[in-house]
C-alpha positions in Angstrom: 5.5 15.4 -17.5 3.3 14.7 -14.8 -0.5 16.0 -14.6 -3.5 15.1 -12.6 -7.0 14.6 -14.1 -10.1 13.8 -12.0 -8.0 12.9 -9.1 -5.8 10.4 -11.2 -1.9 11.3 -11.5 -1.1 10.8 -15.3 2.9 10.6 -16.0 4.3 10.7 -19.5 7.9 9.3 -20.0 9.5 10.0 -23.3 6.5 11.8 -24.8 7.1 15.6 -25.1 4.1 16.5 -27.5 1.3 15.7 -24.9 -2.0 17.2 -25.9 -4.5 18.6 -23.3 -7.0 15.7 -23.9 -4.6 12.9 -23.8 -4.7 12.6 -19.7 -8.3 12.6 -20.0 -8.3 9.8 -22.5 -5.9 7.5 -20.7 -7.9 7.9 -17.4 -11.3 7.1 -19.2 -9.4 4.2 -21.2 -8.2 2.8 -17.8 -11.6 3.3 -15.9 -13.6 1.3 -18.7 -11.3 -1.8 -18.3 -11.0 -1.9 -14.3 -13.8 -2.2 -11.6 -11.4 -0.3 -9.0 -10.7 3.1 -8.6 -7.4 4.2 -10.6 -4.8 6.0 -8.2 -2.1 6.6 -11.1 -1.2 6.1 -14.7 2.2 6.0 -16.2 2.5 6.2 -20.2 6.0 5.4 -21.2 7.1 5.8 -25.1 8.8 2.5 -26.4 11.4 2.3 -29.1 9.0 0.8 -31.5 6.6 3.7 -31.5 4.1 2.1 -29.1 3.6 3.0 -25.6 3.7 0.9 -22.2 0.8 1.7 -20.2 1.2 1.0 -16.3 -1.5 1.9 -13.9 -2.0 1.6 -10.0 -5.3 1.1 -8.3 -6.1 2.5 -5.0 -6.5 0.1 -2.1 -9.7 -0.8 -0.5 -10.4 -1.1 3.2 -11.6 -4.6 4.2 -12.5 -6.6 7.3 -10.5 -9.5 8.3 -12.5 -12.8 8.0 -11.6 -15.8 10.3 -12.6 -19.4 9.5 -12.9 -21.4 12.9 -14.4 -24.8 12.9 -16.9 -23.9 10.0 -17.9 -20.5 10.9 -17.0 -17.2 8.9 -16.8 -14.3 10.8 -15.1 -10.6 10.9 -15.6 -10.2 14.4 -15.4 -12.3 17.7 -17.9 -10.0 19.6 -21.0 -12.6 19.2 -18.7 -15.8 20.2 -18.9 -17.5 23.6 -16.1 -18.2 25.8 -15.1 -21.7 24.4 -15.1 -20.4 20.7 -12.8 -17.4 21.8 -10.7 -19.9 23.5 -10.4 -22.0 20.5 -9.4 -18.8 18.5 -6.8 -17.7 21.1 -5.1 -21.2 21.1 -4.9 -21.7 17.2 -1.7 -21.5 15.5 -1.3 -18.1 13.5 0.7 -18.1 10.5 2.3 -15.1 9.2 2.1 -13.4 5.6 4.9 -14.3 3.2 5.7 -11.5 0.9 
């Protein structure tokens, strides 16, 4: 069963008797413990009578920050030609997943 409470998708797996308040309670429980917006919650019944609670947080936009010879900046707009050339000539490494 999947429901949405306050913009958060809450999915119950292996739990058939979900009360009306349970999605709200799980959303509030997770929000009290994390500092980021919650995207979804998955509540899975385990064999021992406990639950496995998984949640996904929403991503946040961020500005890329570069460090070139001691400068931290998100934009190259204020750099002179020499600094721009230095940034252009440096070796860029890819992201490893």
